[in-house]
C-alpha positions in Angstrom: 88.0 61.0 81.6 84.8 61.4 80.7 83.2 57.3 80.7 81.7 56.2 77.4 78.9 54.2 76.8 77.0 52.0 74.0 73.2 52.3 74.9 70.2 51.6 72.8 67.7 54.7 73.3 64.7 53.6 75.7 62.6 54.6 72.5 64.0 51.8 70.8 63.8 49.0 73.4 60.8 47.2 72.3 59.5 46.0 68.7 57.6 49.0 68.2 58.9 52.7 69.4 58.6 52.2 72.3 56.5 55.8 74.0 57.8 57.1 77.1 57.4 57.6 79.9 57.5 54.0 80.1 55.5 53.3 83.5 56.5 49.6 85.6 54.2 49.4 87.9 54.0 46.1 90.0 54.1 44.8 93.6 57.0 44.9 95.7 57.2 41.2 96.5 55.1 38.2 94.7 53.7 37.1 98.0 51.2 34.0 96.6 49.5 33.5 93.2 46.5 35.5 94.0 47.9 38.3 94.6 50.2 38.7 92.1 47.6 37.6 89.5 45.0 39.9 90.5 47.2 42.8 91.0 47.8 42.6 87.4 44.6 41.9 86.2 43.4 44.8 87.5 46.2 47.1 85.5 45.8 45.1 82.0 43.9 47.8 80.4 45.8 50.8 81.1 48.2 51.2 78.3 50.0 53.3 79.9 51.3 50.1 82.0 54.2 48.1 80.0 56.3 46.4 82.1 55.1 43.9 85.2 57.4 44.4 88.2 57.7 42.0 91.2 60.3 41.3 93.7 61.1 37.4 93.6 63.8 37.5 96.0 63.8 40.1 98.7 66.8 41.6 100.5 65.9 42.4 103.8 67.5 44.1 107.1 66.0 41.7 109.0 66.0 37.5 108.4 62.6 37.3 110.4 61.3 40.0 107.4 59.5 38.1 104.3 61.9 37.5 102.2 60.6 36.8 98.9 59.3 33.2 97.4 62.2 32.5 95.2 61.7 30.5 92.2 57.9 28.9 93.2 56.7 33.2 91.9 58.3 32.4 88.3 55.4 30.2 87.6 52.8 32.8 88.6 55.2 35.7 86.6 54.8 33.2 83.2 50.6 33.3 83.8 51.0 36.9 83.9 53.0 36.9 80.6 51.1 34.6 79.2 47.2 36.1 80.4 48.2 39.8 80.1 51.0 40.3 77.1 52.8 42.2 80.4 56.9 42.1 80.1 58.3 41.4 83.5 60.8 42.8 86.0 63.1 41.4 88.8 65.6 42.0 91.0 68.9 40.3 91.1 71.3 40.1 93.1 73.3 37.4 92.2 75.0 35.7 88.9 72.3 32.5 90.2 69.1 34.9 90.1 70.2 36.3 86.8 69.8 32.4 85.1 67.1 31.5 87.0 65.6 34.9 85.2 67.1 33.7 81.7 65.4 30.5 81.9 62.0 31.8 82.9 61.9 34.3 80.1 62.0 37.4 82.1 62.3 40.7 80.1 64.2 43.2 82.3 66.2 42.4 85.1 67.0 45.3 87.7 69.8 45.7 90.3 68.8 47.4 93.9 70.5 49.6 95.8 72.4 47.2 98.4 73.7 45.3 95.3 74.9 48.4 93.3 77.1 49.9 96.4 79.3 47.0 96.0 81.1 46.8 92.7 82.0 43.1 93.3 78.5 42.4 93.5 78.0 44.1 89.9 80.7 42.7 88.0 79.5 39.0 89.1 76.0 40.4 87.7 77.7 41.9 84.9 79.7 38.4 84.2 76.9 36.9 84.1 74.6 38.7 81.3 77.8 38.6 79.2 76.2 37.4 75.7 72.4 38.3 76.1 70.8 41.5 75.4 68.4 41.7 78.4 67.4 45.2 79.6 68.7 46.4 82.9 67.7 48.6 85.4 70.6 50.0 87.7 69.4 51.8 90.9 71.2 54.8 92.6 73.3 53.0 95.5 72.3 53.8 99.5 74.6 56.8 99.2 75.1 60.1 97.0 77.7 58.7 95.2 77.9 59.3 91.7 81.1 57.9 90.3 79.7 54.5 92.1 76.4 55.1 90.5 78.2 55.3 86.6 80.9 52.6 87.5 78.3 50.2 88.2 76.0 51.2 84.6 79.7 51.3 83.1 80.2 47.4 84.1 77.3 46.5 83.2 77.3 48.5 79.4 80.8 47.1 79.3 79.0 42.9 79.3 77.5 43.6 76.2 74.0 44.9 77.6 73.2 48.1 75.3 69.4 48.4 76.7 70.3 49.7 80.0 68.4 52.7 82.1 69.6 54.4 85.9 66.6 54.5 88.2 66.4 56.9 90.9 65.3 55.5 94.5 67.0 58.3 96.5 69.4 58.5 99.1 69.6 56.5 102.5 69.3 59.9 105.1 71.8 60.0 107.7 68.5 61.3 110.2 65.0 60.2 110.1 63.6 62.6 107.5 59.2 62.5 106.4 61.0 60.3 103.2 62.1 57.6 102.9 65.2 58.4 101.5 65.9 61.3 100.5 66.1 62.6 96.3 69.4 64.8 95.9 67.5 65.8 92.3 70.5 68.0 91.5 73.0 64.7 91.5 70.7 62.5 88.9 70.5 66.2 87.2 74.0 65.9 87.1 74.1 62.4 85.6 71.1 63.8 82.8 73.5 66.3 81.7 77.2 64.4 81.5 74.8 61.3 80.3 72.3 62.2 78.4 72.5 58.8 76.5 71.4 57.1 79.8 67.6 57.0 80.2 66.7 57.5 83.7 63.7 56.3 86.1 62.2 57.5 89.1 61.4 54.8 91.8 58.5 57.7 93.4 57.3 55.0 96.1 61.1 53.8 97.1 61.7 57.9 97.4 58.6 58.3 99.5 58.1 55.7 101.3 54.8 56.6 102.3 52.0 56.9 99.2 50.8 60.3 100.6 54.2 61.4 99.2 54.0 59.8 95.6 52.2 61.8 93.1 54.6 65.0 94.2 57.9 63.2 93.6 56.4 60.9 90.4 55.1 64.4 89.2 58.9 66.3 89.7 60.4 63.5 87.7 58.2 64.3 85.3 59.4 67.9 85.1 62.6 66.8 84.6 61.7 64.5 81.5 63.0 61.5 83.1 62.6 58.5 81.0 59.8 56.4 82.9 58.3 55.6 86.5 58.5 52.7 88.9 55.8 52.5 91.0 54.4 49.9 93.2 51.2 48.2 93.0 49.2 45.8 95.3 46.1 44.1 94.9 45.0 44.7 98.8 48.0 47.1 100.4 47.7 46.7 104.1 48.2 43.0 103.7 51.2 43.7 102.3 53.9 41.4 103.5 56.6 44.3 102.5 56.3 47.9 102.2 52.7 48.2 103.2 53.0 52.2 103.6 54.4 52.9 100.1 52.4 50.8 97.7 48.9 52.2 96.1 46.5 50.0 95.0 45.9 49.4 91.1 42.7 51.7 91.3 44.8 54.2 93.2 47.8 54.0 90.8 46.0 54.4 87.7 44.3 57.8 89.4 48.0 59.3 89.8 48.7 58.6 86.4 45.5 60.5 85.0 46.7 62.9 87.0 49.9 63.4 86.3 51.5 66.0 84.1 53.6 64.4 81.0 56.5 66.1 79.4 57.8 65.8 76.2 60.9 63.7 76.4 62.1 65.5 73.1 62.7 68.5 74.7 65.7 70.2 76.1 65.2 71.8 79.4 66.5 74.7 79.6 69.0 76.2 82.2 69.5 72.7 83.6 72.4 73.6 85.3 70.5 76.6 87.0 67.7 74.0 87.7 70.3 71.8 89.5 71.6 74.2 91.8 68.0 75.0 92.9 67.7 71.4 93.5 70.7 71.9 95.2 70.0 74.8 97.8 66.4 72.8 97.7 67.9 69.9 99.6 70.0 71.1 101.6 67.2 73.7 103.0 65.0 70.6 103.7 67.6 68.8 105.3 69.2 72.0 107.5 64.7 71.8 108.3 64.3 68.3 109.3 67.4 68.5 111.7 66.2 71.9 113.5 63.1 69.8 113.9 65.0 66.8 115.6 66.8 69.4 117.8 63.6 71.5 119.0 62.5 67.4 120.0 65.8 66.8 122.0 65.6 70.4 123.5 61.5 69.1 124.9 63.1 66.2 126.4 65.8 68.1 127.9 63.1 70.5 129.1 61.1 67.1 130.9 64.2 65.9 132.7 65.2 70.1 134.0 61.6 69.8 135.4 61.8 66.4 136.6 65.5 67.5 138.4 64.5 71.4 139.4 67.0 72.9 137.2 67.1 76.3 135.9 66.2 76.5 132.1 69.0 78.9 130.8 72.1 77.6 131.7 74.9 80.0 131.2 78.0 78.1 130.9 76.3 75.5 128.6 75.4 78.5 126.5 79.0 80.4 126.4 80.2 77.0 125.5 77.8 76.1 122.8 79.0 79.7 121.4 82.4 79.2 121.3 82.4 75.6 119.3 79.8 76.7 117.1 81.8 79.6 116.0 84.9 78.8 116.1 83.3 75.9 113.2 82.0 78.4 111.3 85.5 80.5 111.4 86.8 76.9 109.8 84.3 76.9 106.7 84.8 80.1 106.7 81.3 80.8 107.2 80.2 84.7 108.2 80.5 84.3 112.7 77.8 87.4 112.6 75.8 85.4 110.8 76.0 82.0 112.5 75.8 83.7 115.9 72.6 85.5 114.9 71.2 82.7 113.4 72.5 80.3 116.8 70.8 83.4 119.5 67.8 82.9 117.2 67.4 79.1 117.8 68.5 79.4 121.0 65.1 82.0 121.7 62.9 79.0 120.5 64.8 76.3 122.8 63.9 78.7 125.9 60.6 79.2 124.3 60.1 75.6 123.8 61.3 74.5 127.7 59.4 77.6 129.5 55.9 76.2 127.8 57.5 72.7 129.6 57.7 74.3 133.0 
């Protein structure tokens, strides 16, 4: 049964008609007064930037990493709101965070990917939001699970929150890729197709993990008529205490916005299902190439080991085992065995070539 959502259109979020796309920008973390204030000051004259984001609390993998300044950061954010007229956005992970944000007049709350991955945490936050009229942004969960993402949106919506957007920040990759997170555009197109009433905002900074990929990802999102972008910017990115590689300087952020071609979100995208299927193929192909690259790196390591231990490059017994086991797997999955054999032989020839170079 299809879920039902009661969501205010993003164009009605603020008093006047909200121009699209909404641009949310600011540092990964609020580190100190000067860093936050000077970053906002550098953005204040760009009318496209309406919301200033900053992490007050940072859920870090290691307890030795910077985990945010906590409550003292609210005073700095209020100064930005007063001096520059920017709306404020802060990530929340618990009911106490919600309470502090509401107390300090934060305009927009967002739920991070770790929080969204835990329905119990989402429900606690939803209960804390009941009776308020806050804007809530909900990032995708760590894994590409559309039901889990929709479940988080549903919980927040059922608490009475009607100004909601889904934030696409990419999904945790099983293996290393050149991007920090795999976009899986096709999953978001699924969301957009099934529930067009849910606004979608892209987070190119977290998908990319590196500033050199941000433009391409941001433009891709706009080509799909996303409703906004959330971008990380720091007055001095090289000195950032968290996520330094993915934070643009304010000047470079504005240059990026100037380069982007903005979609007219009023227009329907034709053949959305075909686009979704193409994106699915692109995503799978990119992962295949990344995995092949990793496989060849292991081949290089094996080549060095064989050289050090005077083992011949070609091991026929091992090659037969590979062919038999992979063809059996292909048969189980309904794949053409001749096709898989040709593919394996091509990979094997490249592996021999790499090992021969190391001889």
